[in-house]
C-alpha positions in Angstrom: -13.1 19.1 -28.2 -12.5 18.4 -25.1 -13.3 15.2 -24.2 -13.8 13.1 -20.6 -12.3 10.1 -19.9 -15.2 7.6 -18.2 -13.3 5.1 -16.3 -14.4 2.2 -14.5 -12.0 -0.5 -12.5 -12.7 -4.3 -11.9 -10.1 -5.3 -9.4 -9.4 -9.2 -8.5 -8.1 -9.7 -5.0 -6.5 -13.2 -4.2 -8.1 -14.0 -0.9 -4.9 -15.3 1.9 -6.8 -18.5 2.7 -4.9 -21.8 3.6 -6.7 -24.1 1.4 -8.5 -23.3 -1.9 -12.0 -21.8 -2.4 -14.2 -25.2 -2.6 -11.8 -28.3 -1.8 -8.7 -28.4 0.9 -5.9 -28.2 -1.8 -3.2 -25.8 -0.7 -3.7 -22.3 -1.7 0.0 -21.0 -0.9 1.7 -19.1 -3.6 5.0 -20.1 -5.1 4.6 -24.1 -5.1 6.6 -26.3 -7.4 3.7 -26.4 -10.5 1.1 -29.2 -10.2 1.9 -30.1 -7.0 -1.0 -28.4 -4.9 -3.6 -29.9 -7.0 -6.0 -33.2 -6.7 -8.8 -34.0 -8.8 -10.9 -31.9 -7.4 -8.7 -29.1 -8.4 -8.5 -30.6 -12.0 -12.2 -31.2 -11.7 -12.0 -35.6 -12.3 -15.8 -36.5 -12.9 -17.3 -37.1 -9.7 -15.9 -35.1 -7.3 -18.0 -32.5 -5.4 -17.0 -29.0 -4.2 -17.3 -27.9 -0.9 -17.6 -24.3 1.0 -14.5 -23.0 2.5 -15.9 -20.8 5.6 -13.1 -18.4 5.8 -13.2 -17.4 2.1 -16.9 -15.8 3.1 -15.7 -14.1 5.9 -13.1 -12.3 4.2 -15.3 -11.7 1.4 -17.9 -9.8 4.2 -14.9 -8.4 6.4 -13.8 -6.2 3.1 -17.6 -5.7 2.4 -18.3 -4.2 5.8 -15.1 -2.2 5.6 -16.1 -0.6 1.8 -20.3 0.3 3.1 -21.7 -2.4 1.7 -24.6 -3.9 1.9 -24.5 -7.6 2.7 -26.4 -10.2 1.3 -27.7 -12.6 3.2 -28.7 -15.9 1.1 -26.1 -16.6 -1.0 -26.1 -18.6 -4.4 -23.3 -19.7 -6.3 -23.0 -19.9 -10.3 -21.0 -21.4 -13.5 -19.7 -19.4 -15.5 -19.1 -21.4 -18.4 -15.8 -20.3 -20.9 -13.1 -22.5 -22.4 -9.6 -21.9 -21.5 -6.6 -24.8 -21.4 -6.4 -23.7 -17.7 -9.8 -23.5 -16.6 -10.0 -27.4 -16.0 -13.7 -27.3 -15.2 -14.5 -25.5 -18.1 -16.6 -23.3 -15.9 -15.4 -20.7 -13.0 -17.5 -21.5 -9.9 -18.7 -17.6 -9.2 -21.8 -15.4 -7.6 -23.9 -14.0 -10.9 -27.5 -13.2 -9.0 -26.4 -13.0 -5.8 -23.0 -11.3 -5.1 -22.2 -11.4 -1.6 -21.7 -7.6 -1.1 -23.7 -4.9 -3.0 -23.3 -1.0 -3.1 -20.6 0.5 -0.8 -18.1 3.0 -1.8 -14.6 3.8 -1.8 -13.3 7.3 -0.7 -9.9 8.4 -2.3 -8.1 12.1 -2.2 -8.1 14.2 -5.2 -6.9 17.8 -6.3 -10.2 19.2 -5.7 -10.6 16.9 -2.3 -12.4 13.5 -1.3 -14.4 11.6 -3.8 -17.0 8.6 -2.9 -16.4 6.2 -5.9 -19.7 3.8 -5.6 -19.1 0.0 -6.2 -21.4 -2.0 -8.2 -20.8 -5.4 -5.8 -18.5 -7.7 -4.7 -18.9 -11.5 -5.4 -16.5 -14.5 -4.2 -15.4 -16.4 -7.1 -12.4 -19.0 -7.5 -9.3 -18.5 -10.1 -8.4 -20.1 -12.8 -4.7 -22.0 -13.5 -2.0 -20.3 -15.2 -0.6 -20.9 -18.9 3.1 -20.0 -19.2 3.9 -19.4 -23.3 7.5 -18.5 -22.5 8.9 -22.3 -20.8 9.3 -24.3 -23.7 9.6 -23.5 -27.5 7.3 -25.3 -29.1 4.1 -25.4 -26.3 2.0 -23.7 -23.8 2.7 -25.2 -20.6 -0.1 -25.2 -17.8 0.2 -24.9 -13.9 -2.9 -25.7 -12.3 -1.7 -24.7 -8.6 -3.6 -21.5 -9.1 -6.8 -23.1 -10.2 -9.3 -22.8 -7.3 -7.5 -20.7 -5.2 -10.2 -18.1 -3.8 -10.8 -14.4 -5.2 -13.2 -11.6 -4.5 -13.7 -9.3 -7.6 -14.6 -5.5 -6.4 -16.5 -4.2 -9.5 -16.6 -0.6 -9.4 -18.9 2.0 -11.1 -17.6 4.3 -13.9 -17.0 7.2 -11.3 -13.4 7.6 -12.5 -12.2 10.5 -14.3 -8.4 10.1 -14.6 -5.3 7.7 -14.5 -4.4 9.6 -11.4 -7.9 8.8 -9.8 -7.3 5.6 -10.7 -4.1 5.2 -9.5 -5.4 6.3 -5.5 -8.7 4.5 -6.3 -6.8 1.0 -6.6 -4.1 1.8 -3.8 -7.1 2.3 -1.5 -7.8 -1.3 -2.1 -4.5 -2.2 -2.0 -4.0 -0.5 1.5 -7.5 -1.7 2.8 -7.2 -6.0 2.0 -3.6 -5.5 3.8 -4.9 -3.7 6.6 -7.8 -6.0 6.6 -5.0 -9.3 6.8 -7.2 -11.0 3.6 -4.7 -9.9 0.8 -1.0 -9.5 1.1 -1.6 -7.2 -2.2 1.0 -7.6 -4.1 0.7 -7.0 -7.8 3.8 -8.4 -9.5 2.9 -11.9 -8.0 -0.6 -11.9 -9.4 -2.4 -11.7 -6.2 -4.1 -8.1 -6.6 -5.2 -7.5 -10.4 -6.9 -5.0 -12.2 -9.0 -4.6 -15.3 -9.9 -0.9 -16.6 -12.9 -0.3 -18.8 -12.5 3.2 -20.1 -14.6 5.5 -22.7 -14.0 9.0 -23.4 -17.0 11.8 -24.1 -17.2 14.9 -25.1 -17.6 17.6 -21.8 -21.4 18.1 -21.0 -22.7 14.9 -22.9 -24.4 12.4 -20.9 -23.9 9.6 -23.4 -21.2 7.2 -23.0 -18.6 6.7 -25.5 -17.4 3.2 -26.8 -15.9 1.0 -24.0 -12.7 -0.7 -24.1 -11.3 -3.1 -21.7 -7.4 -2.8 -20.9 -5.8 -6.1 -18.9 -2.4 -7.4 -17.8 -1.2 -3.9 -15.4 1.1 -5.2 -13.3 1.6 -2.4 -10.6 -0.4 0.7 -9.8 1.7 3.0 -11.4 1.0 1.2 -14.9 -2.8 1.1 -14.1 -2.1 4.8 -14.6 0.2 4.8 -17.5 -1.8 2.6 -19.1 -5.6 4.3 -18.6 -3.7 7.9 -19.6 -2.4 6.1 -22.9 -5.4 5.2 -23.9 -7.3 8.3 -22.9 -4.8 10.0 -25.7 -5.1 7.1 -28.1 -9.3 7.5 -28.0 -8.8 11.0 -28.1 -6.7 10.9 -30.9 -8.8 8.3 -33.1 -11.9 10.5 -32.6 -10.0 14.0 -33.7 -9.1 12.3 -37.1 -12.7 11.1 -37.4 -12.4 7.5 -36.9 -14.6 5.0 -34.7 -13.2 3.1 -31.4 -13.6 -0.3 -31.5 -15.0 -2.3 -28.1 -11.9 -4.7 -27.7 -10.1 -5.9 -25.2 -6.4 -4.4 -25.0 -3.2 -5.1 -23.3 -0.1 -2.8 -21.7 3.5 -2.8 -22.7 4.5 -1.2 -20.1 8.4 -1.0 -21.4 7.0 1.1 -24.6 4.2 3.1 -22.4 1.3 2.2 -24.5 -2.0 -0.4 -25.1 -2.1 -3.2 -27.8 -5.1 -5.0 -29.2 -5.6 -8.4 -28.1 -9.2 -9.1 -29.1 -12.2 -7.6 -30.7 -15.5 -7.9 -28.7 -17.5 -8.4 -31.8 -20.7 -9.2 -29.6 -21.5 -9.9 -25.7 -20.0 -12.3 -23.9 -22.2 -15.4 -23.5 -21.1 -17.4 -20.2 -24.5 -19.6 -20.0 -24.6 -19.3 -16.4 -26.4 -21.3 -14.3 -27.1 -22.6 -10.9 -24.1 -24.4 -9.6 -26.2 -27.3 -8.8 -23.5 -28.9 -6.3 -23.1 -26.2 -3.7 -26.1 -25.2 -1.7 -26.8 -22.0 -1.0 -24.8 -20.5 2.1 -27.2 -18.6 4.5 -24.8 -15.3 6.4 -26.6 -14.5 9.4 -26.6 -11.6 11.3 -25.2 -13.2 14.1 -21.7 -14.0 11.8 -22.1 -10.7 10.8 -21.9 -9.1 14.3 -18.8 -11.1 15.0 -16.9 -9.9 12.0 -17.7 -6.3 12.5 -17.0 -7.0 16.6 -13.6 -8.3 15.3 -12.7 -6.2 12.4 -9.3 -4.5 12.6 -8.6 -1.0 12.4 -9.1 0.1 9.3 -6.6 3.5 7.7 -9.2 5.7 7.8 -9.7 5.5 11.6 -5.9 5.5 12.0 -5.7 8.3 9.9 -7.5 10.3 12.5 -6.1 9.3 14.9 -2.4 10.6 13.8 -3.7 13.5 11.9 -6.0 14.6 15.0 -5.1 13.0 18.4 -1.2 13.1 18.0 -1.6 16.6 15.6 0.8 15.0 12.8 1.0 16.9 9.4 -1.0 15.5 6.2 2.3 14.1 4.8 3.2 12.4 8.1 0.0 10.9 8.4 -0.5 9.8 4.9 2.8 8.0 4.5 2.6 6.4 7.7 -0.9 4.6 6.9 0.6 3.4 4.3 1.7 0.2 6.2 -0.4 -1.5 8.5 2.9 -2.1 10.9 4.2 1.1 11.1 1.1 3.1 12.0 0.5 0.4 14.8 4.0 0.5 15.8 3.9 4.5 15.8 0.8 4.3 17.7 2.8 2.3 20.4 5.5 4.0 20.8 3.6 7.4 20.9 2.2 5.6 24.3 5.5 6.3 25.7 6.4 9.8 24.4 4.2 13.0 24.5 7.0 14.0 21.7 4.5 12.8 18.5 6.5 14.6 16.0 9.9 12.9 16.8 8.2 9.8 16.8 7.2 10.2 13.6 10.4 11.6 12.6 12.4 8.9 14.1 10.4 5.8 12.3 9.9 7.4 8.6 13.8 8.6 9.5 16.8 6.4 10.7 13.7 3.3 11.6 13.0 3.3 8.1 16.4 4.0 6.5 17.4 0.9 8.8 14.8 -1.5 7.4 15.5 -1.1 3.7 19.3 -1.4 4.5 18.3 -4.6 6.3 15.5 -5.5 3.8 13.5 -6.2 7.1 9.9 -5.2 8.4 9.1 -3.2 11.2 7.6 -6.1 12.7 11.4 -7.6 13.1 13.0 -4.5 14.1 15.6 -4.8 16.9 14.0 -2.0 19.6 11.1 -2.2 21.5 9.2 1.3 22.0 9.7 2.4 25.1 13.9 2.1 24.1 13.2 4.6 21.5 11.1 6.6 23.6 13.8 6.7 26.3 16.2 7.5 23.5 13.6 10.6 22.0 13.6 11.8 25.7 17.5 12.0 25.9 17.1 14.4 23.0 14.4 16.4 24.7 15.9 16.4 28.4 19.4 18.2 25.9 21.3 15.6 26.9 21.8 14.6 23.4 21.8 15.8 20.2 19.5 14.2 17.6 22.4 13.5 15.3 24.7 12.2 17.6 21.2 9.9 19.3 20.7 8.7 15.1 24.1 8.5 14.0 26.0 6.8 17.1 23.5 5.8 19.8 20.7 4.5 17.3 22.9 1.8 15.5 24.9 0.7 18.7 21.8 0.0 20.5 20.7 -2.4 18.0 24.5 -3.4 17.4 24.7 -4.2 20.9 21.3 -5.6 21.4 21.3 -2.8 24.2 17.6 -1.2 25.1 19.4 1.2 27.2 19.9 4.1 25.8 21.5 6.2 27.7 23.6 3.5 29.2 24.5 3.2 25.4 25.2 7.0 25.0 27.4 6.9 28.7 29.3 4.1 27.1 30.2 6.0 23.8 30.8 9.4 26.1 28.7 11.6 23.7 26.3 12.5 26.9 25.8 16.1 26.0 27.6 18.9 28.2 26.2 22.3 30.0 29.2 23.0 31.3 29.8 26.7 30.2 33.2 27.6 31.3 34.1 24.6 28.8 31.8 25.8 26.1 33.0 29.1 26.1 36.7 27.9 25.9 36.3 26.0 23.0 34.3 28.9 21.4 37.1 31.0 21.8 40.0 28.8 21.0 37.6 28.1 17.9 36.9 31.9 17.3 41.0 32.3 17.1 41.7 30.2 14.6 39.5 31.6 11.6 40.0 35.3 12.2 39.7 36.1 8.8 36.2 34.5 8.6 35.0 36.3 11.8 35.7 39.1 9.8 33.6 38.6 7.1 30.6 37.2 9.3 31.1 41.0 10.9 30.7 42.5 8.0 27.8 40.6 6.6 28.6 37.1 6.0 26.3 36.0 8.6 26.0 32.0 6.9 29.7 31.5 8.4 27.6 30.8 11.9 27.0 27.6 10.6 30.9 26.5 10.2 32.0 28.2 13.7 28.7 26.1 15.2 30.1 23.1 13.4 33.8 23.3 14.1 32.9 23.6 17.9 30.5 20.5 18.2 33.7 18.9 16.4 36.1 19.9 18.8 33.4 19.0 21.9 33.4 15.9 20.1 29.6 16.2 20.0 29.1 16.8 23.7 28.5 20.5 23.9 24.4 21.3 23.6 23.9 22.7 20.1 21.6 25.0 21.6 23.9 26.7 24.0 26.5 26.8 21.4 24.5 28.5 19.0 23.6 31.1 21.2 27.2 31.7 22.9 28.8 32.0 19.3 26.6 35.0 18.6 27.1 36.8 21.6 31.1 36.0 20.8 30.5 37.5 17.6 28.8 40.7 18.3 30.8 41.6 21.0 
């Protein structure tokens, strides 16, 4: 029997705010354990929460970007459950009135674009963190993360494979980075994903028994975990076994899921209205202000690079993965009309330099004007791309000299169109390789590259390669 997977994802997005969701404690990641807390964070009796307006603005941004409806009257609820790292014994969340409803995420699949529907986006606070590997006998608790603001993006069960889930999480991560509301680092826990997975025979309507998979700390592990779980469930059904509703983790080293706990009954969180937080009214004025200040989104930049600049699908998709890279390229294209060359420089030499120096493009030493000048020197035939990328570009960075022409002249590698000089070098090179010349004339045309390379070497890179190529062919055909 052939089965299809039914997959829905729940993604927790840790919001970039200076303070926590319901108090003024520092929300920054990476502090020493239990140094970013106060009586409010650790729930001392008599302490009261208060709204962090920035959290609400971030949630609205996300909703607008994902085509959601924004809820005007936002109420808050207590979600009651016990964990050692949940100091209040409950979580402040939204149950009945999520700030965003509906909407969708567009992903690219082998069959084309697919819209994955959203159920809701709601605001809530994070719990603390239990540390099981710091002490031989005891579990330690760090409350720094308790109260850090989250939004939870809950998707409909519209995904059908690990690859589609990977694309979905990629789009969410890219979007939160573009919006500036989350750094999207799954390894640090600022973006966390739970997957609800079931399978059913193809052609049937009824969903199978749902299994939840947690503890996936990278996008590739989301894909691997889902694929592993689909195989496990398929094998169980093929053996005539029953799928049990349970929560499973993912072992990245072994590449399989493992049972954490069985869901014998539905969770009873005993939701009730949060009595200490008044409703928050989202006005049309606030929504319009946020709309007016929304940054360019990936879809808009994709359209610009693809349609206005005529870049390939690969170049466009690669460049918009990072907002700063896309904005740098767009700025560069204001100073050069050779858009393809601009993309090649951003994805080639610039990316290599940033990787080698472990820096971001926001810290890149050269202005777009300097790089555009370098591209123009190549287009004008004054520099070969090789000389520009291997000699001029590194020297501009090293010497902090933004003048590409000045650096090229100092290195003495401005290309020459002196036909007399080029012809004499070609004659000298061909006279050094009489046997190779005969082999070329006998049909071994691949030797042309050898001759061109030797001429370029003899001219110290100053000869125009196009002219060299043409003149060598003329000389060999005589």
